[in-house]
C-alpha positions in Angstrom: -17.6 41.2 -8.2 -17.4 38.4 -5.5 -16.4 35.1 -6.8 -16.3 33.0 -3.7 -16.0 33.0 0.0 -14.3 30.6 2.2 -14.0 30.3 6.0 -12.0 27.4 8.0 -11.4 26.8 11.7 -8.5 24.2 12.7 -7.9 22.7 15.9 -4.4 23.3 16.6 -4.1 20.3 18.9 -4.9 18.1 15.9 -2.0 19.8 13.8 0.2 19.3 16.8 -1.0 15.5 16.9 -0.2 15.1 13.2 3.2 16.4 13.5 4.1 14.3 16.4 2.8 11.3 14.4 4.3 12.1 11.0 7.1 14.6 11.8 8.4 16.8 9.1 6.4 14.9 6.5 3.2 16.4 7.7 4.7 20.1 7.2 6.1 19.0 3.7 2.7 18.0 2.6 1.1 21.1 3.6 3.8 24.1 3.2 5.4 25.3 0.1 9.1 26.1 -0.1 8.9 29.6 1.5 6.5 28.6 4.1 8.7 25.6 4.9 11.9 27.9 5.7 9.8 30.2 8.1 8.2 26.9 9.8 11.6 25.6 10.3 13.0 28.9 11.7 9.9 29.4 14.0 9.9 25.8 15.5 13.6 26.0 16.4 13.1 29.0 18.2 9.7 28.2 20.0 8.1 25.0 18.9 4.7 26.0 19.8 4.9 28.9 17.3 6.0 26.5 14.6 2.7 24.4 15.5 0.7 27.7 15.2 2.2 28.8 12.2 1.5 25.2 10.3 -2.3 25.6 11.7 -3.0 29.1 10.2 -1.3 28.1 7.0 -3.6 24.7 7.0 -6.7 26.9 7.9 -5.8 29.6 5.2 -5.4 27.2 2.4 -8.7 25.3 3.3 -10.6 28.8 3.3 -8.9 29.7 0.3 -10.0 26.3 -1.5 -13.5 27.0 -0.6 -13.5 30.4 -1.7 -12.3 29.2 -5.3 -14.9 26.4 -5.3 -12.5 23.6 -5.9 -11.9 22.3 -2.4 -8.7 20.2 -2.3 -8.7 18.9 -5.8 -6.5 19.9 -8.9 -5.6 22.4 -9.7 -5.8 23.3 -6.1 -3.2 21.5 -4.0 -1.5 22.3 -0.7 1.9 23.3 -2.1 0.7 25.3 -5.1 -0.9 27.8 -2.7 1.5 29.6 -0.3 0.4 32.3 2.4 2.9 35.1 2.7 2.6 38.5 4.3 3.4 41.9 3.0 5.8 44.3 4.7 2.8 45.7 6.4 2.1 42.2 7.9 -1.1 41.6 5.9 -1.4 38.2 4.7 -1.4 37.6 1.1 -1.9 34.3 -1.2 1.0 33.5 -3.7 0.2 30.8 -6.1 2.4 28.7 -8.4 2.3 26.6 -11.4 -1.0 25.3 -12.7 -3.0 26.7 -10.0 -1.7 30.3 -10.7 -2.5 29.9 -14.4 -6.0 28.7 -13.4 -6.4 31.6 -11.0 -5.0 34.1 -13.5 -7.1 33.1 -16.3 -10.3 33.7 -14.5 -9.0 37.3 -13.4 -9.3 36.5 -9.8 -7.8 38.3 -6.7 -7.8 36.8 -3.2 -8.3 38.6 0.1 -7.4 36.4 3.3 -7.0 36.9 6.8 -5.9 34.4 9.6 -5.8 34.3 13.4 -5.1 32.1 16.0 -5.8 31.6 19.6 -4.4 28.8 22.1 -6.4 25.8 20.6 -7.8 27.2 17.3 -6.7 28.8 14.3 -9.1 30.4 11.6 -9.0 32.0 8.4 -11.5 34.0 5.9 -11.0 34.2 2.2 -12.8 36.5 -0.2 -11.9 36.0 -3.9 -13.0 38.5 -6.2 -13.4 38.6 -10.3 -11.5 41.5 -11.5 -13.4 43.4 -14.1 -12.0 46.3 -16.3 -14.1 48.7 -14.2 -12.8 47.4 -10.8 -9.4 47.7 -12.2 -9.4 51.3 -12.6 -11.2 52.1 -9.5 -8.7 50.1 -7.3 -5.5 51.1 -9.7 -4.2 52.9 -6.5 -4.3 49.6 -4.5 -2.3 47.8 -7.1 
């Protein structure tokens, strides 16, 4: 059963301006530890790629926060939600701490997609509530 849907579009130029104004402090506020390591590696090799990475993570977390119906209020926070990727390249939501507990207690599962172009990053998130029936019909996906 669909629990919530969220979408977000982010202006990459706005993210770039925030990085120029606040430096690493801005990235530290938005990114979790794993994301931070990826952002630093990408930024070193090609700074524009780092900006786009940060913009897609910002957008994905906004879309996720809308899909769970909390916005950016506890237990939702920037750093407790990370956007990682599976070996296939598919983006996935990784939660930590009280946000993970809140999410798991409600038996939720998130599906996220991210995309970026020159000036914009966009994300779409669907959160479903897992029922015993959906667990058995999707057991091959787990």
